[in-house]
VOSEVO-275913 format. One record per residue (C-alpha): residue in one letter; x, z, y. Coordinates in steps of 0.25 Angstrom, whole numbers, plus 5000, padded with zeros to 4 digits. Layout:
BEGIN
AXZY;...
//
This chain:
BEGIN
M492747005001;L493046855002;L493946864990;W492846944982;G491746844986;A492546724982;I492946784968;W491546824965;G490946694970;A492046624961;V491646704949;L490146674951;G490346524954;Y491246514941;F490046554933;V489046464939;E488746354929;R488146244938;H489546204943;D490946194938;A491646324936;G492746284946;F491746244956;G490946364954;L492146454956;I492546394969;L491146384975;G490846524971;A492146574977;M491846504990;L490346554990;G490846694987;A491846694998;F490846645008;A489846755004;A490946865005;R491346815018;T489946825023;L489846965018;R491147005024;N490746955038;A489447035037;V490147155033;R491247145044;K490147125054;E489447255051;A490847325049;R491247275063;A490047325070;E490247465063;V491647475067;Q491447435081;K490447545082;E491447645077;L492447595087;A491547605098;A491247755094;H492747785093;Q493047725107;A491947805113;V492547935107;T493947905111;Q493547865125;A492747995128;P493748095134;S492748215135;V492148215122;A491848355116;P492648395104;A491448385094;A491148245099;V492548205097;V492548255083;V491248185080;A491748055086;A493048065078;A492248085065;A491547955068;V492747875069;P492947805055;V494147835046;P495247725050;V495147605040;R496147495037;T496447425050;D496347285045;E494947315039;L494447375052;A495047255060;D494347155051;A493047225052;V493047225067;T493647085071;G493547005058;Q495046965060;P496047015050;D497147015059;F496547125068;K497447255067;D496747355076;T496147485072;L495147585078;P495447615092;G496447735094;I496947715080;S498247635078;P498447555066;A499747635064;T499047765063;A497747715055;E497847775042;P497847665031;V496847665020;P497647695007;D497547604996;S496647624985;P497147714974;A496547624963;M497447514967;A498047454954;T499547454953;D499747364941;L500347224942;V499047144941;S498347234952;R499547214961;G499547064959;F498047054962;A498247144974;A499347054979;A498546924977;R497346994984;T498247034996;W498846894997;L497446834997;L496846935007;G498046985015;G498046865025;N497246745027;T496346755015;I495546625018;V496846545018;R497346605005;M496046594998;G496046445003;V497446424996;L496946484983;V495646394984;L496446274987;F497346294975;V496146314966;G495546184972;L496846104970;A496846154956;F495446114954;L495745974960;A496945954951;K496145994939;Y494945904943;A495845784946;I496545804932;D495245824925;N494645694931;A495945614932;M495545584946;L497045564952;P498345534945;P499145664942;E500245614952;L499245604963;R498645734960;L499945814960;A500345734973;A499045784980;I499245924976;A500645924980;A500245854993;A499245964995;G500346074993;I501246005003;A500045995013;L499746145012;F501246175014;V501446085026;F500146135032;G500546275031;W501946245036;K501446175049;L500346285051;H501446385051;A502246305061;R501046285070;Q500446425069;P501446525065;E500446635066;R499746585054;L500946595045;A500146655033;Y499246545033;A500346445033;L501146515022;T499946515013;L499746365014;Q501246345012;G501246425000;A500046354994;G500846224997;V502046264989;G501146314978;V500446184977;L501846114976;Y502346204965;L501046174957;T501146024959;V502546024954;F502146104942;A500946014939;A501845894940;F502845954930;R501846024920;L500545944920;Y501045804923;Q502545804920;F502745724932;L504045804935;P505145844925;A505545984924;G506745974932;A506145904944;A504945994944;F505946114944;V506746054956;V505446024964;L504946174962;G506346224966;L506246144979;I504846194982;C505346334980;A506546314989;F505646244999;S504646355000;T505746465001;A506346385013;I504946375019;A504746525016;L506046565023;L505746485035;Q504446545037;N504846685032;A503646675022;M503946745009;P502646695002;M503246545003;A504546594996;F503746664986;I502946544982;G504146454982;F504946544973;A503746574964;G503646424961;A505146414959;F505146524949;A503946474942;A504546334941;P505346344929;I504246414921;L503146304926;L504146194923;S504746244910;T504746154898;G505346254889;Q506646174888;G507346234899;D508646314899;H508746454904;V510046434912;G509246334920;L508046424922;F508946544926;S509746454935;Y508546414943;Y508046554944;L509446594948;L509346494960;L507946554963;G508546694963;V509646644973;A508546594982;I507846724982;V509046804985;A509346704997;V507846725002;A508046885000;W509246875009;L508346815020;R507046875017;A506447005012;W505546945002;R505347044991;A504246964984;L505246844983;N506246934976;L505246984967;L504746854963;G506146804959;F506446934952;F505246924943;A505246774941;T506746774937;F506746894928;G505346864923;V505746724918;A507046774913;T506446884905;L505446784899;W506546694895;G507346804889;V506246854881;L505846714876;K507146634875;Y508446714877;Q509446714866;P510746794865;E511646674866;Q511046644880;L511646774886;A512846704893;S511846604900;T510846704903;E511646834908;P512146764920;F510746734925;L510246874923;I511446934931;A511246824942;F509746854943;F510047004943;V511046984955;L510046894962;Y508846984963;L509747104965;A510247034977;A508847004981;S508447144981;L509647194989;M509447084999;Y507947125000;A508347275002;T509547255012;R509347135020;H508047145027;G507947285033;L506847335024;K506447485023;P507147545011;K505847565003;Q505447415005;A506947365004;V507147414990;D506347324981;A506147414969;T505647294960;L506947224962;I507847344963;F507447404950;G506747294943;L507847194943;P508947284936;L507847324925;V507447184922;A508847124923;F509347234913;G508147204904;L508547064903;Q510047094902;A509747184890;G508947074883;L510146974885;V511247064880;R510447144869;D511347084858;V512647124865;E513147264862;Y513147364874;A512847244883;T511547314888;A512247444891;F513347374899;S512247294906;A511647424910;L512947484914;A513247354923;L511947364929;G512047504932;A513447484939;V512847374947;Y511747454952;L512647574955;G513547484963;L512347434971;G511947584973;W513247614979;W513247484987;A511847524992;L512147664995;K513347625003;R512547525011;G511447625013;G512447725018;S512547655031;G511147685034;Q510847545040;D509947495029;G508847595032;G509047665018;V508947545009;G510347565004;Q509947705000;W508747654992;L509547544986;A510647644982;E509647734975;C508947624967;F510347564963;V510947694959;A509647724951;L509747594944;G511247604942;L511147734935;G509947694927;F510747574921;A511947654919;T511047754912;L510447644903;A511847594899;V512147724892;P511147724881;L511347574879;A512847594876;L512947734871;D512147824861;A511147924865;R512048044867;W513047964876;T511747914883;S511248054886;A512548094891;V512647984901;W511148004905;A511348154907;A512548134916;E511848024924;G510548104925;A511348214931;A512048124941;V510648054945;Y510048194947;W511248234956;M511148114964;G509648134966;Q509948274970;R510948234980;Q510048124986;D508748214984;R508148104975;W507148174966;L506948044958;A508448034955;R508448184950;L507248154942;A507948034936;G509148134933;L508248224925;A507648114918;L509048064913;Q509348204908;L508048194899;F508348064894;A509748104891;G509348224883;L508348144875;S509348034872;Y510348144867;L509348214858;R508948074852;S510448064847;F510548214842;E511148224829;Q510948354820;V512448354817;Q513448314828;V514448224822;S515648184830;T517148184828;W517548214842;P517248354848;L516548354862;A516848204864;N515548154857;P514248104863;A513448224858;F514248324865;I514448244878;G513048204879;A512548344877;V513548394887;L513148294898;L511648324895;A512048474898;A512848444910;S511848354916;A510648454914;L511448574919;A511948494931;I510448444935;G509948584932;Y511048644942;W510748544952;S509248564952;R509348724952;S508948724967;A507648664971;A507748524977;A507148504991;A505748434988;R505748314997;G504948184997;S503748154988;A502948254979;G503748204967;A505048254973;S504448394976;Q503948404962;F505248364956;A506048454965;A505348574959;L505348524945;E506848494945;H507148634951;S506348694939;L507048614929;S508448674933;P508348784923;A507848694912;L509048594915;F510048704914;W509548744900;V509448594896;G510948584900;F511348714894;L510648674881;W511248534881;W512648604882;Q512348694871;F511948584863;A513148504866;V514148614862;G513248654850;H513248514845;E514748494847;I514948634839;E514148574828;R514848444828;A515348384814;V516548304811;P516848214799;N517648274788;A518548194778;D517348154769;G516648104781;Q515648214782;W515248284795;I515548434795;P515348534807;V516648564815;F516248714816;T515648804806;S514248854807;A514648994812;L515648934822;Q514548844827;S513648954830;Y514749034837;L515148914845;E513748884850;M513549034854;L514849024862;T514348894868;W513048964873;L513749094878;G514849014885;S513848914891;A513049034896;W514249104902;L514548974910;A513148954914;H512849094919;R513949074930;L512948974937;A511849084937;L512749194943;P512149254956;T513549234963;R513349084963;H512749024975;N511548964968;P511549024954;W510848944943;L510149054937;V509648984924;A511148964921;A511149114916;T510049094906;P510849044894;A511549184894;W510149244891;F510249184877;S511749224874;L511449354867;P510249294858;I511249184854;M512349274851;A511349364843;L510849244835;V512249194832;A512649334828;L511449344818;H511849214813;G513249264810;V512649384803;L511649304794;E512449174792;M513949214792;H514749324786;H514949384800;V514949334814;F516449344816;Q516749224806;S516949084811;W517649134824;G516649234826;W517649334829;L518049254842;V516649204845;W515949334846;P516849404856;L516849284865;A515349274864;L515149414868;V516149404880;L515349274885;H514049344883;F514449474890;A515149404901;T513949324904;L513049444903;K513849524912;R513549424923;L512149394920;D511549524917;G511349554932;M510349434933;A508949404928;P508449434918;Q508849584918;R508049624906;W508649514897;W510049544901;S509749694897;W509349654883;V510549564882;H511449684885;S510649754874;G510749634864;G512249634866;V512349764859;W511549724847;L512349594846;L513649684846;V513049764834;L512749634827;L514149584829;I514849714825;G514049724813;N514349584809;L515849614811;L515749734802;V515149644792;W516349554793;A517249674791;V516449714778;Q516549574773;Q518049574775;A518249704768;H517249654756;L516349774758;Q515049704756;G514049794748;T514649924752;A514250024762;W515149964772;A514349834773;S513049914774;V513349984786;I513949874794;F512849844804;L512549994806;L513950024809;A513949914819;S512749964826;V513350104825;A514550064832;V513749994844;L512850114845;L514050214845;G514650124857;L513250134864;G513350284862;W514650304870;R514550414880;A515050344892;L513950234891;Y512850344894;A513550404906;A513050354919;D514250374926;S515250314916;A516150194919;V515550124907;R514150134913;A514550074926;R515149944920;W514349824915;P513449824907;L513049964907;D512949974922;R511649894921;F511349884906;A511650024901;T510150044896;A510249904889;Y511449954881;L511350104879;W509850104876;R509149964873;A510349914865;A510550054858;V509150084854;P508949974844;L510449994840;A510150144838;V508950124830;A509650014821;V510750114819;A509850224815;L509050134805;G510350074800;A510850214797;L509650244789;L509650114781;V511150124779;A511050274774;V509950244765;H510450114759;S511950124759;D512550184747;G513850214754;N514750124746;A516050134754;Q516950044745;P518050024744;L518150174749;P517550284741;F516250344745;V516350474753;P515150544758;L514850534773;L516150454774;N515650324768;P515150204777;T513750234775;D513750374779;L514750354790;T513950244796;V512550314795;A513250434802;L513750354813;A512450284815;L511650404816;G512750464825;A512750344834;C511250354836;V511350504839;L512450474849;W511650364856;L510350444857;G511150554863;R511850464873;V510550404877;R509750534879;A510850594888;S511050464896;D510450414909;L509850284903;A508450254905;V507950264891;P506550304886;R506150454886;G505950444871;V507450444868;M507450594871;D506450624860;T506950704848;R506350614838;W507450524839;T508450634835;L507550674823;V507550524819;L509050524819;A509050664812;G508150604801;L509150484800;A510250574798;F509550654787;V509250524780;A510750484781;L511250624776;N510350604764;T510850474761;V512250524761;W511950614749;L511350494742;R512650414744;V513350534738;A512450544726;H512650394724;H514150394724;F514450524718;A513250554708;A513050404705;V511650404709;P511150264711;W510950214725;H509450184723;A508350264730;D507550294718;R508850344710;L509350424721;F507950494724;A507850524709;S509250584708;F509150744708;L510550744713;V510150674725;Q508950764727;T509750894725;G510750844735;Y509550804745;S509050954744;I510451014746;L510750914758;W509350944765;T509551094763;L510951074770;L510450994781;A509251094783;M510251204783;A511151134793;L509951114803;M509451254802;L510851314804;V511051224816;A509651254821;H509951404819;R511251404827;R510551324839;H509251394838;A508551254836;R507351294829;P506751154827;V508051104820;W507951224811;M506551194808;G506951054804;G508051104795;A506951204789;A506051084787;L507151004779;L507451134771;G505951134767;L506050994764;T507151024755;V506451134747;A505251044745;K506150934740;L506751044730;F505451074724;L504850934724;I506050854720;D507250934715;L506351024707;S505950904698;N507450904693;R507250984680;G508451034673;G509350964684;S510451044690;E510150974703;R508851054705;I509651184703;V510751144713;A509651094723;F508851224723;I510051314723;A510751244735;V509451234743;G509151374741;A510551424745;L510551344757;M509151394761;L509751534760;V510851494769;V509951434779;G509051554780;Y510251644782;F511051564792;A509951484799;P508651554801;I507651494810;P508051504824;P507151574834;A506151494842;A506551464856;A506151574866;A505251534877;T505951524890;E505451634900;P505051584913;A505851624925;R505151734934;P505051714949;E506151784957;G505851934959;E504851944948;T505252044937;A504852054922;
//
């Protein structure tokens, strides 16, 4: 209140125009302070009376032993909320040193009032808060008096100068005498009244400050002292004040002395000085600060030396440094670094401070960062000097970390060594990490960062330090980004494997996989809320890290497979062909999936289930590569494909055998079915290769290739033993659990494809059997179509007779009728190929339909088919089959009159009518309509007669 009254009074006095501005400022401050004091006394009097009433009520409640519970509750509610003890004491007694609290409430248990959340954290606010704390933290009146005295002396000096009242020498002597008097009075006061140490130190500090200002004025304003002499005098004042501070254990005195000493070169600078002299002087001050740090734990003094030394050094480096001054500057930078590192170690280890207080983060972390920044500026023109500087700094801090860890192992320092070790190791690893990008390209940088990140994560997991684990993950991210920035579309390298692209990606993969493996088990959440949240996050990241590492590995090998080398003309050409590249990349995935799945097996102690997921994609990748081979290559077995595909299938099924008992079961069932379809694709492509080798393109051999491959697989699926539930084949893998996947799900689309393929081949293939002659029914087209329809019939019969869980619609006779219809179409196309090859009818739909020879043959063929059906139906008494044959015969007769009759004068019409009529007579004699099935007579009850 006094401060605010003085401030506002000074502001009002300054704007009063009747007086001098300075006079009004001082007078207003005095009047404002007096008014504020009067108001404060009145407020305290009222507050004291209220608090005394509350104290009396509280004592009455605590002294009543038989108060009813309700009364106790009411009285307790009347007790005020505990307030800050110093404010309460001031209000009661008016003495700032009173430390008691409410009766019954000890100061140790009184709940402190939290700081305001709106407190500023920026540097300016901190400085203002520090000044306010100094002004109001002790004897405020004395400290205000010191400030006012300084203002008064400044006004006195200004007035004397403006009016030439006294000679300059006398003025400076008077001011110096006043400073000496303040210091002597403060010294004697401390000797006579030790309990008033704060008051005495304030006077002594004021005296030292006045002496500093006097020397500065003698040099700068009046040139009474040369720079050298003034420099020596300021140094003596610093030494004197430091000695006095050590004798009295008074840090403020030392701070004032060193502040003046550090300011002396700046205040006394003429612009003509040498940096060697400046840094030598600061080096002596640093040695003095280290000596003080050996004796006293004065953190503020260490920070003063650090900021002053490196601040001035930075300013000089920016404004005046030249590369040729490196030899005369580098030793000072190293010496400054060593001095303040020693000061921070002495502060931490010599004075028995608690770990959190002993480890001065400002010096521990700020010193290497600032020193390295200055070092980088000094050696910016020297190649690799910055990288080696970072590496050396990293080695220093790793060595210090080892020393601190060894020191903390004894347990005698209260944990300070452990804290220092963690800080030093973090700094050492950080500078070692920084050295890599300064010396190497981005790919080598990413390799080192990835390995270092894994090491940091492992260390953090061992020590249960979540921040270290977070740093390890962050290094992985930075390493990946650094690598991707250097990515080239074509990897050019003369050396296989021993190149930064491959090694960088491999280390990225290994690091991500290692961290993912270590984090697969949830870490115990200890400590802060941030540690708990990070523990849950890193456990959820384990699958993602596995896939990151797995894909980095695929990228590393794939990039190496696509590597290019220079030829004789200096052009970069790929090492492997495009086909072989795709095969090798497929094998890389399959082999990696086979290796990874072993980590997911349930037989392991702690299976890593995500390691099985790459095998989920093995079959789709194989299918894509096979399709690529079919579409882009002559066949899939070129470019070592004859070796790659058997190896790929072995890897796939070896992995599948060990994983198909795990989740997801539905997917594995489809993978088994998909393997059948992939086999069809490969067999068909193999037959394509055989046709190409025999130069049979454009013949019927080429048109039936894929149909023949499908027929071969479907015939294999129609093997009798596969459908017998008690057969040895069904008892072995994979039919023991996936019989339906093979014999039903895989076979259904295959059977449909075979049936449709048979129809297409029969309709479109002309049966050209070159180099062999065309033989009806024994040419590639007719044989393949017959095999295809036979395979469909065989498979359908096996399924209907099996114990497989198939839909009931399989038993429907419509599927038999569909196959019969396809067979009828196939037989008709047999006659078309005969007419094409032996009667030279062009293989064109319109020309074939317009040929009366073809139509006559159709009539005779249909009649023969009808006769065969009716004869068989008559023998087996199958009336529906006989009716089907009769319908076909009727269709034939209709065709005779609608189509064949139009061939006027042609012999084909005569042959058609005679042949059909004769065959109909044969049918009517040998295959009359079978009798209708007799109704089954119901069984009579026993003893009942007709």
